[in-house]
C-alpha positions, 0 to 999 in steps of 0.5 A, a space after each residue: 383301647 384293646 383289652 389285654 388278654 384276660 382283661 374284660 373288654 369295656 367296649 362290649 359293655 358300651 355296645 348297643 345294637 340298632 333295633 331291627 324293624 322287619 320288612 312289613 311284607 316279610 313278617 314270616 320266618 320262612 319268607 325272611 329266610 327264603 328272600 335273603 337267600 334267593 332274591 337277586 341283590 344288586 351290588 351297584 353303588 359307587 362304593 361296590 365299584 371300588 370294592 369290586 376293583 380291589 378283588 383278587 383271587 388267592 389260594 391258601 394251603 392247609 396243613 394237610 396239603 388241601 388248598 382253599 380259595 379266598 378273595 381279598 379286597 385290600 384298599 389300594 392305599 393300604 400297602 402297609 396293611 395298617 387298616 384292620 381286615 375282616 375275614 368272612 366265613 360262609 354257611 353250609 353249602 354256601 361259598 364266598 360268592 353268597 349274597 350275605 358274603 358279598 354283602 358283609 365284605 362290600 360294607 367292611 370295605 366301605 367302613 374302612 376295613 380291608 376284606 377277605 372272603 373265604 371258601 371252605 374246602 370244595 366250595 365255590 367250585 374248588 372241589 379239585 383243590 382238596 381231598 377232604 371235605 369240610 365239617 362243622 366240627 373242624 376248624 382247620 380252615 378257619 384258623 389257617 385263614 385267620 393266621 394267614 391273613 395275619 402272618 402272610 398278609 401282614 395284618 396286626 388287627 384281624 376281625 371275623 364274621 361267620 354265618 350259620 354253620 360258619 359262625 359256629 365253626 368260628 365260635 368253635 375256634 374261639 373256644 379252642 383258643 380259650 383264655 389264650 386267643 391270638 393277640 391280633 384277633 380283636 373281635 368277631 360276629 357270629 350270625 345264626 350260628 347252630 351252636 347246638 348242632 343236633 337241634 338244627 338236625 332235628 328241626 330240619 326233619 319236619 314240616 316246611 323245614 324239609 324244603 331246606 333239608 332237600 336243598 342241602 341234601 341235593 347240594 351235598 350229593 352233587 358235591 359228592 358226585 363232583 369230588 368223585 370226578 375231580 378230587 384227589 382220591 376221588 375214587 375212594 368215595 365211591 362206597 359213600 356215593 353208593 350209600 347216598 342212594 338210600 339217604 333221605 335226610 340231612 341227618 341221615 347224610 350226617 350219620 352215614 357219610 359226614 360222621 364216617 369221613 370225619 372220623 366220628 362214631 355216628 351223627 350224634 358224636 359229630 353233633 356233640 363234637 361240633 357244638 360250640 354252645 356248651 363252651 361259649 363261656 370260654 371265649 376271651 375275644 369280643 364277639 356279638 352273637 346275632 340270632 332270631 327267636 323265629 329262626 326256623 331251623 336253628 332253634 333259638 332254644 340252643 342259645 337259651 340253654 346257654 343264657 347264664 354262660 352267655 350273660 356271665 361272659 363279658 366278652 360276649 355281646 348279643 343282638 337277639 331279635 324276635 323276627 328275622 328267620 335264618 340269616 334273613 333279617 331283612 329290614 323295612 327300607 324306611 327304617 333310618 340307617 346311620 351310615 351310607 353303606 348301610 342297606 336293609 340287610 340289618 344283620 350285616 349292617 350290625 356285624 360291621 358296626 359292631 366291628 367298627 365299634 370294637 376297633 375304635 374302642 
C-alpha cells in the first residue's frame, strides 16, 4: 500500500539492495567513472526496440517562459495512463541522451513503467529555447517536469530518478516540499548526489580530478559561447564570456559566472543554497540514496556528515557501496541478475528495482 502523507512507509524498512560486485578490471574508482561515461553501449535487445519505437519529443514551458525538451516513452497500450511513470534527470553538462539516462529509461520501460527523459535548460542542443541557465540550487525544471507529467500527461503514480547534480536537484525539491509532498509523487532514486556541493568543488581542484574539472569547464564554456549566438538575450552574456578567459577551474566558473547569473553572492553562497544534505531529514517521499564510498569527486563524506539524519528518517533507504566511482557501478558480468532487463550497470538495475518495489508495496 502507498503510505498516506506523514505516515512512515513500511516498504522502505523491508527493501534490501542487491550486492554490488564490481568488474575485476574496473576496481579503481577512476576506471569505474570513466568507463561508465565514455565506453560505447549498445541498446539492441528486443525490449530496447520497443522502447525506441515509443519515443516522442515534447517541449515543456517553464513558468518564466523558457522551454525544455523531454523525450517520452509511453507504452502503446497505456492510453489511459494507468501505468506508473518514471521521470529521469541528468547530471552536470549531461543530457537526456546520456548513456545512464537511456539505460534508466529503457529499463524502466521494460519493467512496466512509462518513462520521461528530461533535458535541463540548454542541454541536449536546446540553447535556443531558454534565456536562463540551469543551476544546482534551482529546482524549477524538476518541479515543472514532475507536475507536467502528472497534470498534463495524466499520470497518478509518478516516480523520479536523478543522477549526480540532477540527483541533488531532485532531493532539493523533496526537501522544499517537506512534510507536504504531492500525493501523486510516489518515490525517487538519487545516484551519486553531491549533497554537499562545496565538497565536490574542492575535490575537483586536485590530482587526477582535474581531468574531470577541465571536462566540465570546457563544456560550460562551449555552452556559454553557443548561448551568445542562439539564445534569447544572448548578447547579455558577453561580459561573462570575457570573464571566461581568466577562469581556470569549475570553482572559479561558479564564483564568477554561475553565482552572479543565478543571483548568488558568490560560489560559497551558491553551494550552500544548493546542497540538499542539511535537509535530508525533511524528506517525506520514499527515496533511495545510491553512492560509492570511493566516488572520486563527490565525496562520500558529504553523506556521512548527515548519517544520523538519514538513519532517523524512515522515508530514506540507502545503497552505499565500497566501490563504484562516480555514476559508474559497472558490475562483473558474471554476477547474477534477477530480471531479463538487467545488465552490468548495477545502479540502474537497483534504481528501477527499488521503484518497482515501491510501486508494488
